[in-house]
N, C-alpha and C positions, 0 to 999 in steps of 0.2 A: 197465836201459836203458829209456828212454821211446821206444817204437817210433815213435810219431807224430812225434817230432823227429829220427829217425835217417835220413839220406839213403840209408844202405845199403839200406833197405827199399823205395826207390822203384823203380817199374817204369821201363822205358825210355820208355814213353809219358808217364809223369809227369815224366821228366827231360829229354826230347829238346828241345834248344834250338830246333829249327825249329818246335815246337808252342807255344813260349812266348816271344813277342816281348818284348824287354827293351831299354829305352833307358838305357844307363849314364850319359848326361848328366843324367838326372833322378833318379838313385839317391840322391844326397845330400839333395836336397829332399824326396823321399818319406820317407827315414829320419828326417829332422828333423821332418817332419809327424806321424810316429807317436808323438811324445812321448818314447819311450824313447831316441831319438837325441839328445835335449837333456839327458838325465840318465845319461850313461855313468858307471858307478862308477870311481873312481880306484883304481888298484892301490896297494898299500903301497910305500913307497920303501925297499925291502929288496932284497937279492940274490934271484935266482930259486931259489937253494938254501935260502933261509931258510924254516922251517916256516910262518911267518906268510903267505908268498906262496902256499903250497899251500892253507892254510886259506882264504885269500881266494878262490882259484881254485875251490875246492870249495863255497864259500859264496856270498858276494855276487856274484862274477863269474859263476858258473854260473847263479844265479837270474836275473841280468840277461840273460845269453845265452839262456836258455830263453825268457824273456819276449819278447826280440827275435825269436827264431826263430818263435814263435807269431804275432807281429805281421806279420813278413815273409811267412809262409805264408798268412796271412789276406789280405794285400794282393796278393801275386804268385802264390800257389799253392804247393803242397808242394815244387816243384822248387827254391824259394829256400832250403830247409833246408841246402843244401850250403855256405852262406856260412861255416859254422864249421869246415869241413874244412881241413886243412893238408897240405902235402907230407909224405909218409911217416907220416901218421896215419890209421888205419883206423877210428876211432871218431868219433862226431859231436861229442864234447865236446873238440874241438881247442883246448885252452887256449892253445897256442902262437899260433894264428891270432887268437884272441880278444884275447890280450895284445897282439899286434902292432897290431891295429886300434885298440885303446884308446890305445896309445902314440902312434899317428899322429893321433888325434882332437884 
């Protein structure tokens, strides 16, 4: 696990929303300006149970997600690392949320 990317290790001071103003209306523009937002990798057109999907999630998808996490943390601060978390997932590599965001892009 890369501790620098894991929101689990944030202190409350680092994650407290009242200390980190955020304007959601500008988020898409900011992400697009980061460059990585314009080159989101496409997942394979296979079922989620297909081993090719797992390989993509552990490879290209994870590499892109890590790079985006670094870029968002650099832009907004470490509190932004939580973008990859999903409901019922306790680890920072929430492939389910990453997959959902990619599908919606």
